[in-house]
ZADO-1210 file (C-alpha; in nm, 4 decimals, padded with zeros to 6 digits):
<atoms>
<atom x="03.7908" y="-00.7443" z="-02.0228" code="MET" pos="1"/>
<atom x="03.9388" y="-01.0937" z="-02.0068" code="VAL" pos="2"/>
<atom x="04.2252" y="-01.1413" z="-02.2412" code="ALA" pos="3"/>
<atom x="04.2069" y="-01.5227" z="-02.2462" code="LEU" pos="4"/>
<atom x="03.8514" y="-01.5766" z="-02.3491" code="ALA" pos="5"/>
<atom x="03.7215" y="-01.9349" z="-02.3161" code="VAL" pos="6"/>
<atom x="03.3817" y="-02.0055" z="-02.4768" code="SER" pos="7"/>
<atom x="03.1239" y="-02.1272" z="-02.2284" code="SER" pos="8"/>
<atom x="02.8168" y="-02.1296" z="-02.4410" code="SER" pos="9"/>
<atom x="02.6478" y="-02.4122" z="-02.6344" code="GLY" pos="10"/>
<atom x="02.8117" y="-02.7275" z="-02.7413" code="ILE" pos="11"/>
<atom x="03.1620" y="-02.5882" z="-02.7389" code="ALA" pos="12"/>
<atom x="03.1590" y="-02.5891" z="-02.3570" code="SER" pos="13"/>
<atom x="03.1380" y="-02.9702" z="-02.3372" code="PHE" pos="14"/>
<atom x="03.5102" y="-03.0066" z="-02.3937" code="ARG" pos="15"/>
<atom x="03.7496" y="-03.2064" z="-02.1715" code="ARG" pos="16"/>
<atom x="03.8797" y="-03.0246" z="-01.8711" code="HIS" pos="17"/>
<atom x="04.2289" y="-03.0857" z="-01.7319" code="TYR" pos="18"/>
<atom x="04.2245" y="-02.9323" z="-01.3923" code="SER" pos="19"/>
<atom x="04.5197" y="-02.7548" z="-01.2265" code="PHE" pos="20"/>
<atom x="04.4623" y="-02.7234" z="-00.8537" code="ARG" pos="21"/>
<atom x="04.6477" y="-02.5727" z="-00.5602" code="LEU" pos="22"/>
<atom x="04.4450" y="-02.7550" z="-00.2983" code="ARG" pos="23"/>
<atom x="04.2863" y="-03.0949" z="-00.3502" code="PRO" pos="24"/>
<atom x="03.9299" y="-03.1537" z="-00.2216" code="ARG" pos="25"/>
<atom x="03.9519" y="-03.5203" z="-00.2569" code="ASN" pos="26"/>
<atom x="04.2515" y="-03.7583" z="-00.2255" code="PRO" pos="27"/>
<atom x="04.3987" y="-03.8510" z="-00.5683" code="PRO" pos="28"/>
<atom x="04.3536" y="-04.1980" z="-00.7026" code="THR" pos="29"/>
<atom x="04.6898" y="-04.3788" z="-00.6870" code="GLN" pos="30"/>
<atom x="04.8387" y="-04.7164" z="-00.6208" code="ALA" pos="31"/>
<atom x="04.9122" y="-04.7799" z="-00.2584" code="ALA" pos="32"/>
<atom x="05.2829" y="-04.8080" z="-00.1786" code="VAL" pos="33"/>
<atom x="05.4185" y="-04.9181" z="00.1542" code="SER" pos="34"/>
<atom x="05.6699" y="-04.6979" z="00.3254" code="PRO" pos="35"/>
<atom x="05.9163" y="-04.9742" z="00.3597" code="SER" pos="36"/>
<atom x="05.9165" y="-05.0756" z="-00.0084" code="SER" pos="37"/>
<atom x="05.9359" y="-04.7120" z="-00.1309" code="SER" pos="38"/>
<atom x="06.2281" y="-04.6105" z="00.0829" code="SER" pos="39"/>
<atom x="06.4103" y="-04.9299" z="00.0226" code="ALA" pos="40"/>
<atom x="06.4151" y="-04.8812" z="-00.3472" code="SER" pos="41"/>
<atom x="06.5997" y="-04.5514" z="-00.3192" code="ALA" pos="42"/>
<atom x="06.9649" y="-04.5113" z="-00.3921" code="SER" pos="43"/>
<atom x="07.1963" y="-04.6695" z="-00.1316" code="PRO" pos="44"/>
<atom x="07.2492" y="-04.4377" z="00.1656" code="GLY" pos="45"/>
<atom x="06.9475" y="-04.2114" z="00.0790" code="VAL" pos="46"/>
<atom x="06.6701" y="-04.2048" z="00.3319" code="ASP" pos="47"/>
<atom x="06.3375" y="-04.1061" z="00.1679" code="LEU" pos="48"/>
<atom x="06.1218" y="-04.1853" z="00.4700" code="SER" pos="49"/>
<atom x="06.0838" y="-03.8279" z="00.5799" code="THR" pos="50"/>
<atom x="05.9783" y="-03.7247" z="00.2325" code="LEU" pos="51"/>
<atom x="05.7308" y="-04.0143" z="00.2019" code="GLU" pos="52"/>
<atom x="05.5820" y="-03.9321" z="00.5451" code="SER" pos="53"/>
<atom x="05.5288" y="-03.5697" z="00.4485" code="ALA" pos="54"/>
<atom x="05.3610" y="-03.6695" z="00.1183" code="ILE" pos="55"/>
<atom x="05.1261" y="-03.9130" z="00.2921" code="ASN" pos="56"/>
<atom x="05.0390" y="-03.6374" z="00.5498" code="LYS" pos="57"/>
<atom x="04.9740" y="-03.3848" z="00.2687" code="LYS" pos="58"/>
<atom x="05.2241" y="-03.1603" z="00.4428" code="ASP" pos="59"/>
<atom x="05.3540" y="-02.9156" z="00.1712" code="SER" pos="60"/>
<atom x="05.6089" y="-02.7564" z="00.4029" code="SER" pos="61"/>
<atom x="05.7385" y="-03.0961" z="00.5083" code="GLY" pos="62"/>
<atom x="05.7686" y="-03.2030" z="00.1440" code="VAL" pos="63"/>
<atom x="05.9587" y="-02.8931" z="00.0534" code="LYS" pos="64"/>
<atom x="06.1931" y="-02.9223" z="00.3505" code="GLU" pos="65"/>
<atom x="06.2595" y="-03.2870" z="00.2814" code="ALA" pos="66"/>
<atom x="06.3373" y="-03.2208" z="-00.0910" code="LEU" pos="67"/>
<atom x="06.5569" y="-02.9240" z="-00.0015" code="ASP" pos="68"/>
<atom x="06.7576" y="-03.1469" z="00.2385" code="ARG" pos="69"/>
<atom x="06.7807" y="-03.4190" z="-00.0254" code="LEU" pos="70"/>
<atom x="06.9053" y="-03.1587" z="-00.2702" code="GLY" pos="71"/>
<atom x="07.1754" y="-03.0527" z="-00.0247" code="GLU" pos="72"/>
<atom x="07.2722" y="-03.4174" z="00.0093" code="GLU" pos="73"/>
<atom x="07.3112" y="-03.4407" z="-00.3669" code="GLY" pos="74"/>
<atom x="07.0216" y="-03.6665" z="-00.4434" code="TRP" pos="75"/>
<atom x="06.7329" y="-03.4365" z="-00.5470" code="ALA" pos="76"/>
<atom x="06.9314" y="-03.2539" z="-00.8168" code="LYS" pos="77"/>
<atom x="06.6307" y="-03.1779" z="-01.0287" code="LYS" pos="78"/>
<atom x="06.4212" y="-03.0340" z="-00.7469" code="TRP" pos="79"/>
<atom x="06.4029" y="-02.6566" z="-00.7832" code="SER" pos="80"/>
<atom x="06.6792" y="-02.6611" z="-01.0383" code="SER" pos="81"/>
<atom x="06.5058" y="-02.3889" z="-01.2370" code="GLN" pos="82"/>
<atom x="06.4001" y="-02.1358" z="-00.9695" code="PRO" pos="83"/>
<atom x="06.4889" y="-01.8192" z="-01.1561" code="TYR" pos="84"/>
<atom x="06.2545" y="-01.6756" z="-01.4181" code="MET" pos="85"/>
<atom x="06.2535" y="-01.3560" z="-01.6146" code="SER" pos="86"/>
<atom x="05.9388" y="-01.2792" z="-01.8099" code="ARG" pos="87"/>
<atom x="06.0030" y="-01.1038" z="-02.1427" code="ARG" pos="88"/>
<atom x="05.8288" y="-01.0133" z="-02.4536" code="THR" pos="89"/>
<atom x="05.7568" y="-01.3292" z="-02.6494" code="THR" pos="90"/>
<atom x="05.6332" y="-01.3713" z="-03.0092" code="SER" pos="91"/>
<atom x="05.4411" y="-01.6461" z="-03.1782" code="LEU" pos="92"/>
<atom x="05.7402" y="-01.7021" z="-03.4066" code="ARG" pos="93"/>
<atom x="05.9540" y="-01.8047" z="-03.1016" code="GLU" pos="94"/>
<atom x="05.6953" y="-02.0670" z="-03.0094" code="LEU" pos="95"/>
<atom x="05.6996" y="-02.1973" z="-03.3648" code="THR" pos="96"/>
<atom x="06.0777" y="-02.1992" z="-03.3702" code="THR" pos="97"/>
<atom x="06.0898" y="-02.3957" z="-03.0523" code="LEU" pos="98"/>
<atom x="05.8709" y="-02.6631" z="-03.2048" code="GLY" pos="99"/>
<atom x="05.5145" y="-02.5688" z="-03.0978" code="ILE" pos="100"/>
<atom x="05.2762" y="-02.6768" z="-03.3732" code="LYS" pos="101"/>
<atom x="05.0173" y="-02.4184" z="-03.4851" code="ASN" pos="102"/>
<atom x="05.1154" y="-02.1702" z="-03.2152" code="ALA" pos="103"/>
<atom x="04.8565" y="-01.9231" z="-03.3307" code="GLU" pos="104"/>
<atom x="04.5688" y="-02.1591" z="-03.2395" code="THR" pos="105"/>
<atom x="04.7008" y="-02.2673" z="-02.8981" code="LEU" pos="106"/>
<atom x="04.4361" y="-02.0807" z="-02.6931" code="THR" pos="107"/>
<atom x="04.1410" y="-02.1560" z="-02.9261" code="ILE" pos="108"/>
<atom x="03.9340" y="-02.4201" z="-02.7490" code="PRO" pos="109"/>
<atom x="03.9035" y="-02.7519" z="-02.9302" code="SER" pos="110"/>
<atom x="03.5608" y="-02.8950" z="-03.0105" code="VAL" pos="111"/>
<atom x="03.6934" y="-03.2266" z="-03.1424" code="ARG" pos="112"/>
<atom x="03.5446" y="-03.4393" z="-02.8668" code="ASN" pos="113"/>
<atom x="03.2204" y="-03.2467" z="-02.8673" code="ASP" pos="114"/>
<atom x="03.1712" y="-03.2717" z="-03.2377" code="ALA" pos="115"/>
<atom x="03.2577" y="-03.6438" z="-03.2485" code="ALA" pos="116"/>
<atom x="03.0120" y="-03.7109" z="-02.9675" code="PHE" pos="117"/>
<atom x="02.7268" y="-03.5157" z="-03.1289" code="LEU" pos="118"/>
<atom x="02.7967" y="-03.6587" z="-03.4715" code="PHE" pos="119"/>
<atom x="02.7766" y="-04.0139" z="-03.3271" code="THR" pos="120"/>
<atom x="02.4542" y="-03.9422" z="-03.1342" code="VAL" pos="121"/>
<atom x="02.2826" y="-03.7786" z="-03.4335" code="VAL" pos="122"/>
<atom x="02.4089" y="-04.0400" z="-03.6805" code="GLY" pos="123"/>
<atom x="02.3227" y="-04.3377" z="-03.4664" code="THR" pos="124"/>
<atom x="01.9742" y="-04.2155" z="-03.3730" code="THR" pos="125"/>
<atom x="01.9011" y="-04.1128" z="-03.7257" code="GLY" pos="126"/>
<atom x="01.9994" y="-04.4553" z="-03.8568" code="PHE" pos="127"/>
<atom x="01.7891" y="-04.6346" z="-03.5938" code="ILE" pos="128"/>
<atom x="01.4986" y="-04.4060" z="-03.6668" code="ALA" pos="129"/>
<atom x="01.5086" y="-04.4878" z="-04.0429" code="VAL" pos="130"/>
<atom x="01.5126" y="-04.8637" z="-03.9657" code="LEU" pos="131"/>
<atom x="01.2321" y="-04.8245" z="-03.7129" code="ALA" pos="132"/>
<atom x="01.0250" y="-04.6569" z="-03.9757" code="GLY" pos="133"/>
<atom x="00.9833" y="-04.9969" z="-04.1404" code="GLN" pos="134"/>
<atom x="00.7966" y="-05.1337" z="-03.8398" code="LEU" pos="135"/>
<atom x="00.4323" y="-05.2238" z="-03.9019" code="PRO" pos="136"/>
<atom x="00.1414" y="-05.0118" z="-03.7897" code="GLY" pos="137"/>
<atom x="00.1700" y="-04.7383" z="-03.5354" code="ASP" pos="138"/>
<atom x="00.5166" y="-04.8675" z="-03.4275" code="TRP" pos="139"/>
<atom x="00.6534" y="-04.7368" z="-03.7493" code="GLY" pos="140"/>
<atom x="00.5400" y="-04.3857" z="-03.6567" code="PHE" pos="141"/>
<atom x="00.5992" y="-04.3619" z="-03.2816" code="PHE" pos="142"/>
<atom x="00.9441" y="-04.5394" z="-03.2521" code="VAL" pos="143"/>
<atom x="01.1201" y="-04.3280" z="-03.5152" code="PRO" pos="144"/>
<atom x="00.9722" y="-04.0173" z="-03.3543" code="TYR" pos="145"/>
<atom x="01.0995" y="-04.1156" z="-03.0057" code="LEU" pos="146"/>
<atom x="01.4392" y="-04.2206" z="-03.1235" code="VAL" pos="147"/>
<atom x="01.4827" y="-03.9048" z="-03.3309" code="GLY" pos="148"/>
<atom x="01.3971" y="-03.6925" z="-03.0363" code="SER" pos="149"/>
<atom x="01.7046" y="-03.8122" z="-02.8441" code="ILE" pos="150"/>
<atom x="01.9258" y="-03.5851" z="-03.0566" code="SER" pos="151"/>
<atom x="01.7070" y="-03.2893" z="-02.9690" code="LEU" pos="152"/>
<atom x="01.7220" y="-03.3683" z="-02.6018" code="VAL" pos="153"/>
<atom x="02.1051" y="-03.3919" z="-02.6135" code="VAL" pos="154"/>
<atom x="02.1260" y="-03.0521" z="-02.7877" code="LEU" pos="155"/>
<atom x="01.8787" y="-02.8959" z="-02.5427" code="ALA" pos="156"/>
<atom x="02.0669" y="-03.0290" z="-02.2376" code="VAL" pos="157"/>
<atom x="02.3953" y="-02.9087" z="-02.3872" code="GLY" pos="158"/>
<atom x="02.2616" y="-02.5591" z="-02.4336" code="SER" pos="159"/>
<atom x="02.0951" y="-02.5221" z="-02.0927" code="VAL" pos="160"/>
<atom x="02.3310" y="-02.7293" z="-01.8695" code="SER" pos="161"/>
<atom x="02.6487" y="-02.8396" z="-02.0539" code="PRO" pos="162"/>
<atom x="02.7992" y="-02.9935" z="-01.7362" code="GLY" pos="163"/>
<atom x="02.5467" y="-03.2767" z="-01.7414" code="LEU" pos="164"/>
<atom x="02.6917" y="-03.4149" z="-02.0600" code="LEU" pos="165"/>
<atom x="03.0587" y="-03.3845" z="-01.9508" code="GLN" pos="166"/>
<atom x="03.0703" y="-03.7435" z="-01.8205" code="ALA" pos="167"/>
<atom x="02.9274" y="-03.8838" z="-02.1414" code="ALA" pos="168"/>
<atom x="03.1657" y="-03.6913" z="-02.3558" code="ILE" pos="169"/>
<atom x="03.4580" y="-03.7684" z="-02.1277" code="SER" pos="170"/>
<atom x="03.3833" y="-04.1398" z="-02.1650" code="GLY" pos="171"/>
<atom x="03.3342" y="-04.1096" z="-02.5373" code="PHE" pos="172"/>
<atom x="03.6786" y="-03.9412" z="-02.5723" code="SER" pos="173"/>
<atom x="03.8494" y="-04.2603" z="-02.4672" code="THR" pos="174"/>
<atom x="03.7834" y="-04.4023" z="-02.8142" code="PHE" pos="175"/>
<atom x="04.0391" y="-04.1646" z="-02.9672" code="PHE" pos="176"/>
<atom x="04.3693" y="-04.3424" z="-03.0105" code="PRO" pos="177"/>
<atom x="04.5673" y="-04.0587" z="-02.8580" code="ASP" pos="178"/>
<atom x="04.3467" y="-04.0006" z="-02.5579" code="TYR" pos="179"/>
<atom x="04.5504" y="-04.1744" z="-02.2871" code="GLN" pos="180"/>
<atom x="04.8809" y="-04.0511" z="-02.4204" code="GLU" pos="181"/>
<atom x="04.7508" y="-03.6919" z="-02.4331" code="ARG" pos="182"/>
<atom x="04.6410" y="-03.7078" z="-02.0742" code="ILE" pos="183"/>
<atom x="04.9628" y="-03.8601" z="-01.9558" code="ALA" pos="184"/>
<atom x="05.1716" y="-03.6047" z="-02.1479" code="ALA" pos="185"/>
<atom x="04.9595" y="-03.3184" z="-02.0197" code="HIS" pos="186"/>
<atom x="04.9582" y="-03.4059" z="-01.6530" code="GLU" pos="187"/>
<atom x="05.3209" y="-03.5229" z="-01.6475" code="ALA" pos="188"/>
<atom x="05.4209" y="-03.1791" z="-01.7887" code="ALA" pos="189"/>
<atom x="05.2395" y="-03.0037" z="-01.4992" code="HIS" pos="190"/>
<atom x="05.4131" y="-03.2350" z="-01.2494" code="PHE" pos="191"/>
<atom x="05.7609" y="-03.2062" z="-01.4000" code="LEU" pos="192"/>
<atom x="05.7590" y="-02.8259" z="-01.4521" code="VAL" pos="193"/>
<atom x="05.6283" y="-02.7725" z="-01.0966" code="ALA" pos="194"/>
<atom x="05.8974" y="-02.9888" z="-00.9549" code="TYR" pos="195"/>
<atom x="06.1778" y="-02.8209" z="-01.1543" code="LEU" pos="196"/>
<atom x="06.0757" y="-02.4736" z="-01.0339" code="ILE" pos="197"/>
<atom x="06.0324" y="-02.5846" z="-00.6791" code="GLY" pos="198"/>
<atom x="05.6580" y="-02.6265" z="-00.6155" code="LEU" pos="199"/>
<atom x="05.5750" y="-02.9403" z="-00.4117" code="PRO" pos="200"/>
<atom x="05.3335" y="-03.1954" z="-00.5634" code="ILE" pos="201"/>
<atom x="05.1232" y="-03.4019" z="-00.3336" code="LEU" pos="202"/>
<atom x="04.8909" y="-03.5890" z="-00.5702" code="GLY" pos="203"/>
<atom x="04.7636" y="-03.6443" z="-00.9193" code="TYR" pos="204"/>
<atom x="04.5020" y="-03.8420" z="-01.1125" code="SER" pos="205"/>
<atom x="04.4686" y="-03.9585" z="-01.4714" code="LEU" pos="206"/>
<atom x="04.1143" y="-04.0940" z="-01.4153" code="ASP" pos="207"/>
<atom x="03.8502" y="-03.9975" z="-01.6650" code="ILE" pos="208"/>
<atom x="03.6894" y="-03.6659" z="-01.5755" code="GLY" pos="209"/>
<atom x="03.9280" y="-03.6202" z="-01.2773" code="LYS" pos="210"/>
<atom x="04.2576" y="-03.5424" z="-01.4524" code="GLU" pos="211"/>
<atom x="04.4671" y="-03.3113" z="-01.2375" code="HIS" pos="212"/>
<atom x="04.7923" y="-03.2449" z="-01.0544" code="VAL" pos="213"/>
<atom x="04.7625" y="-03.1268" z="-00.6972" code="ASN" pos="214"/>
<atom x="05.0022" y="-02.8561" z="-00.6058" code="LEU" pos="215"/>
<atom x="04.9895" y="-02.7456" z="-00.2451" code="ILE" pos="216"/>
<atom x="05.1909" y="-02.4458" z="-00.1239" code="ASP" pos="217"/>
<atom x="05.0304" y="-02.2799" z="00.1806" code="GLU" pos="218"/>
<atom x="05.2087" y="-01.9429" z="00.1240" code="ARG" pos="219"/>
<atom x="05.1014" y="-01.9282" z="-00.2395" code="LEU" pos="220"/>
<atom x="04.7524" y="-02.0312" z="-00.1487" code="ALA" pos="221"/>
<atom x="04.7242" y="-01.7380" z="00.0995" code="LYS" pos="222"/>
<atom x="04.8533" y="-01.4972" z="-00.1667" code="LEU" pos="223"/>
<atom x="04.5994" y="-01.6220" z="-00.4159" code="ILE" pos="224"/>
<atom x="04.3001" y="-01.6036" z="-00.1768" code="TYR" pos="225"/>
<atom x="04.4027" y="-01.2523" z="-00.0669" code="SER" pos="226"/>
<atom x="04.4596" y="-01.1348" z="-00.4262" code="GLY" pos="227"/>
<atom x="04.8220" y="-01.0377" z="-00.3513" code="GLN" pos="228"/>
<atom x="05.0210" y="-01.2538" z="-00.5952" code="LEU" pos="229"/>
<atom x="05.3315" y="-01.0567" z="-00.7068" code="ASP" pos="230"/>
<atom x="05.4722" y="-01.0826" z="-01.0605" code="SER" pos="231"/>
<atom x="05.7392" y="-01.3332" z="-00.9611" code="LYS" pos="232"/>
<atom x="05.4904" y="-01.5787" z="-00.8134" code="GLU" pos="233"/>
<atom x="05.2523" y="-01.5193" z="-01.1052" code="LEU" pos="234"/>
<atom x="05.5287" y="-01.6163" z="-01.3471" code="ASP" pos="235"/>
<atom x="05.5931" y="-01.9405" z="-01.1592" code="ARG" pos="236"/>
<atom x="05.2253" y="-02.0367" z="-01.1498" code="LEU" pos="237"/>
<atom x="05.1808" y="-01.9334" z="-01.5189" code="ALA" pos="238"/>
<atom x="05.4644" y="-02.1617" z="-01.6276" code="ALA" pos="239"/>
<atom x="05.3082" y="-02.4597" z="-01.4428" code="VAL" pos="240"/>
<atom x="04.9605" y="-02.3832" z="-01.5670" code="ALA" pos="241"/>
<atom x="05.0759" y="-02.3676" z="-01.9353" code="MET" pos="242"/>
<atom x="05.2957" y="-02.6759" z="-01.9073" code="ALA" pos="243"/>
<atom x="05.0259" y="-02.9165" z="-02.0207" code="GLY" pos="244"/>
<atom x="04.9316" y="-02.6984" z="-02.3099" code="LEU" pos="245"/>
<atom x="05.2930" y="-02.6748" z="-02.4084" code="ALA" pos="246"/>
<atom x="05.3390" y="-03.0520" z="-02.3894" code="ALA" pos="247"/>
<atom x="05.0451" y="-03.1076" z="-02.6280" code="GLU" pos="248"/>
<atom x="05.1634" y="-02.8292" z="-02.8561" code="GLY" pos="249"/>
<atom x="05.5095" y="-02.9910" z="-02.8977" code="LEU" pos="250"/>
<atom x="05.3580" y="-03.3225" z="-02.9976" code="LYS" pos="251"/>
<atom x="05.0192" y="-03.2655" z="-03.1613" code="TYR" pos="252"/>
<atom x="04.8855" y="-03.0353" z="-03.4356" code="ASP" pos="253"/>
<atom x="04.5873" y="-02.9449" z="-03.2238" code="LYS" pos="254"/>
<atom x="04.5745" y="-02.8895" z="-02.8496" code="VAL" pos="255"/>
<atom x="04.2704" y="-03.0439" z="-02.6805" code="ILE" pos="256"/>
<atom x="04.3123" y="-02.9821" z="-02.3045" code="GLY" pos="257"/>
<atom x="04.3751" y="-02.6117" z="-02.2744" code="GLN" pos="258"/>
<atom x="04.0420" y="-02.4776" z="-02.1437" code="SER" pos="259"/>
<atom x="04.0849" y="-02.5545" z="-01.7746" code="ALA" pos="260"/>
<atom x="04.4503" y="-02.4507" z="-01.7860" code="ASP" pos="261"/>
<atom x="04.3648" y="-02.1150" z="-01.9415" code="LEU" pos="262"/>
<atom x="04.0918" y="-02.0682" z="-01.6833" code="PHE" pos="263"/>
<atom x="04.3413" y="-02.1370" z="-01.4042" code="SER" pos="264"/>
<atom x="04.5885" y="-01.8860" z="-01.5469" code="LEU" pos="265"/>
<atom x="04.3147" y="-01.6176" z="-01.5813" code="GLN" pos="266"/>
<atom x="04.2311" y="-01.6819" z="-01.2085" code="ARG" pos="267"/>
<atom x="04.5927" y="-01.6298" z="-01.1106" code="PHE" pos="268"/>
<atom x="04.6125" y="-01.3108" z="-01.3205" code="ILE" pos="269"/>
<atom x="04.2930" y="-01.1726" z="-01.1527" code="ASN" pos="270"/>
<atom x="04.4489" y="-01.2432" z="-00.8126" code="ARG" pos="271"/>
<atom x="04.7777" y="-01.0698" z="-00.8855" code="SER" pos="272"/>
<atom x="04.9191" y="-00.7245" z="-00.8081" code="GLN" pos="273"/>
<atom x="04.9805" y="-00.4975" z="-00.9824" code="PRO" pos="274"/>
<atom x="04.7166" y="-00.5513" z="-01.2366" code="LYS" pos="275"/>
<atom x="04.8417" y="-00.6153" z="-01.5910" code="ILE" pos="276"/>
<atom x="04.6886" y="-00.5048" z="-01.9241" code="SER" pos="277"/>
<atom x="04.5180" y="-00.7347" z="-02.1739" code="ASN" pos="278"/>
<atom x="04.8278" y="-00.7195" z="-02.3966" code="GLU" pos="279"/>
<atom x="05.0508" y="-00.8069" z="-02.1034" code="GLN" pos="280"/>
<atom x="04.8210" y="-01.1006" z="-02.0170" code="GLN" pos="281"/>
<atom x="04.8565" y="-01.2405" z="-02.3657" code="GLN" pos="282"/>
<atom x="05.2314" y="-01.1945" z="-02.3586" code="ASN" pos="283"/>
<atom x="05.2453" y="-01.3735" z="-02.0241" code="LEU" pos="284"/>
<atom x="05.0550" y="-01.6637" z="-02.1787" code="THR" pos="285"/>
<atom x="05.3026" y="-01.6853" z="-02.4682" code="ARG" pos="286"/>
<atom x="05.6057" y="-01.6523" z="-02.2440" code="TRP" pos="287"/>
<atom x="05.4773" y="-01.9193" z="-02.0014" code="ALA" pos="288"/>
<atom x="05.4182" y="-02.1647" z="-02.2945" code="VAL" pos="289"/>
<atom x="05.7673" y="-02.0840" z="-02.4287" code="LEU" pos="290"/>
<atom x="05.9359" y="-02.1272" z="-02.0869" code="TYR" pos="291"/>
<atom x="05.7601" y="-02.4586" z="-01.9967" code="SER" pos="292"/>
<atom x="05.8068" y="-02.5977" z="-02.3554" code="ALA" pos="293"/>
<atom x="06.1815" y="-02.5236" z="-02.3256" code="SER" pos="294"/>
<atom x="06.1982" y="-02.7116" z="-01.9898" code="LEU" pos="295"/>
<atom x="06.0085" y="-03.0044" z="-02.1427" code="LEU" pos="296"/>
<atom x="06.2336" y="-03.0201" z="-02.4481" code="LYS" pos="297"/>
<atom x="06.5459" y="-03.0027" z="-02.2390" code="ASN" pos="298"/>
<atom x="06.4110" y="-03.2780" z="-02.0180" code="ASN" pos="299"/>
<atom x="06.2359" y="-03.4925" z="-02.2813" code="LYS" pos="300"/>
<atom x="06.3676" y="-03.8186" z="-02.1444" code="THR" pos="301"/>
<atom x="06.2515" y="-03.7384" z="-01.7916" code="ILE" pos="302"/>
<atom x="05.9079" y="-03.6250" z="-01.9199" code="HIS" pos="303"/>
<atom x="05.8599" y="-03.9517" z="-02.1166" code="GLU" pos="304"/>
<atom x="05.9715" y="-04.1609" z="-01.8164" code="ALA" pos="305"/>
<atom x="05.7375" y="-03.9645" z="-01.5923" code="LEU" pos="306"/>
<atom x="05.4496" y="-04.0206" z="-01.8396" code="MET" pos="307"/>
<atom x="05.5086" y="-04.3993" z="-01.8199" code="ALA" pos="308"/>
<atom x="05.5166" y="-04.3932" z="-01.4379" code="ALA" pos="309"/>
<atom x="05.1993" y="-04.1904" z="-01.4065" code="MET" pos="310"/>
<atom x="05.0230" y="-04.4132" z="-01.6600" code="SER" pos="311"/>
<atom x="05.1016" y="-04.7059" z="-01.4324" code="ASN" pos="312"/>
<atom x="04.9549" y="-04.5294" z="-01.1300" code="ASN" pos="313"/>
<atom x="05.2978" y="-04.4755" z="-00.9641" code="ALA" pos="314"/>
<atom x="05.2819" y="-04.2985" z="-00.6262" code="SER" pos="315"/>
<atom x="05.4044" y="-03.9358" z="-00.5966" code="VAL" pos="316"/>
<atom x="05.7209" y="-04.0626" z="-00.4342" code="LEU" pos="317"/>
<atom x="05.7800" y="-04.3024" z="-00.7174" code="GLU" pos="318"/>
<atom x="05.7262" y="-04.0204" z="-00.9640" code="CYS" pos="319"/>
<atom x="05.9830" y="-03.8054" z="-00.7861" code="ILE" pos="320"/>
<atom x="06.2323" y="-04.0931" z="-00.7944" code="LYS" pos="321"/>
<atom x="06.1640" y="-04.1310" z="-01.1691" code="THR" pos="322"/>
<atom x="06.2433" y="-03.7587" z="-01.2267" code="ILE" pos="323"/>
<atom x="06.5679" y="-03.7883" z="-01.0285" code="GLU" pos="324"/>
<atom x="06.6861" y="-04.1153" z="-01.1778" code="THR" pos="325"/>
<atom x="06.5805" y="-04.0885" z="-01.5446" code="ALA" pos="326"/>
<atom x="06.8692" y="-03.9979" z="-01.7714" code="SER" pos="327"/>
</atoms>
């Protein structure tokens, strides 16, 4: 039995997905930054060329080693500054006390974007069909019939193959005033929490339908694929996976982008040893939200600065410098 159930039937499955990946299949969309300009803008006496080279080569070990060395030199003070975790029993009241809005509904998938899309389609086609009914002769019969059938086709496609409408709903979602801010807050939270606990980030994207943060750790990837994640590593991945949800929960009354994150967390749980009960899975989710939300609140200025940088298509290196220099 899966403790974190995510609806996958009917219209509810059309919702926005914010992906959380350990290995990118395609290079992320980012603004190009020349090695010379990136390194030159660092603090005086700090050489970031090794770090930049490792990022460009998608070398997770090289990125980690470079950041560890910069940490020893006193520059990367935020990197892996929160390496120790201790999972404990966590209640919904603790989430509410921390500032999470409507904590009891955090894991309930939102249908806001789906409902708005369908309402618009049905309302628009219905209005056009009524107007077309005033056409003379046979046109007044066939045109309303054809226009009205569009809504039925949309509902049929959504029931049989929901993924086909994801692009349309993703594009429609941009009309919501909070859309871009939600995405930036969500993905910046994944990025920041991963950085603070010591997981290297090699890419990200805020593009419509491709929102994600790429975390690459070869050792963790092997543990996941072999199904041998221990409780310590599961806790780290859980905190990063729930960071986006926590960021939305701290700011908005309703979380929109939790589906893909919950799916990722469930995948990590299924790949862990020893197996944990349904009750323990739900407690892990609450604890991970509490932990990541605490980090985000304690580093609010950094999170906001990172949101701005990512919204401007800053490179990964620029994002790291933002984390280290924001106060």
